[in-house]
C-alpha positions, 0 to 999 in steps of 0.5 A: 108782144103781137097785136091781134090786127098784126098777126091777122094781117101778116097771116094774110100776106103769107096765105097770099104768098102760099097761095100764089105760088102754088098756082103758079106750079099748078098753071106750069103743070097744066092744071084746072086748080093752077087756072082757077088760082092764077086767073082770080090773082091776075085779076086782082093785080091788074086791079092794084096796077090801075090804081097805081098808074092812076096815084102815079098820074096825079102825083106826076111821078111819071116814071112810076106810072110807066112802071104800072102801065108795063105791068098792067100790059103784061097782066093782061097779056096774061089773062088774054092768053088764059081766057082764050078757048085755047086754054079753056080746053088746056085746062078743062075749063067747065062752066063749074070751073068758072063758078069756083072762079068767080067766087074766088076772085069775090074772096081774093077782092075781099080780102085784098080790100076790105079785110082787116086792119 
């Protein structure tokens, strides 16, 4: 028998995976929806990688800290590239798209860190 908390957690994980893959495909096809999905994911994973590197530093785990810092560097480079003026033009980012992205970022942050078990 599956508990309701486990079912919610598994459903949330599968939604994250499917939404992330869909965002990546849409980003490769240069659709605005890909930009809307990818930017919040990159921001959430940047926060996670910073948290991971701080934790590894406190526990004196040098290889893990270096992996987290490498991940942070790569995601930061992706965020920088997606937030340049050329990317805004390429993906058709307008003020309304930025608002939708901010709302998705809040939703992803809430679901990632506060919702569930």
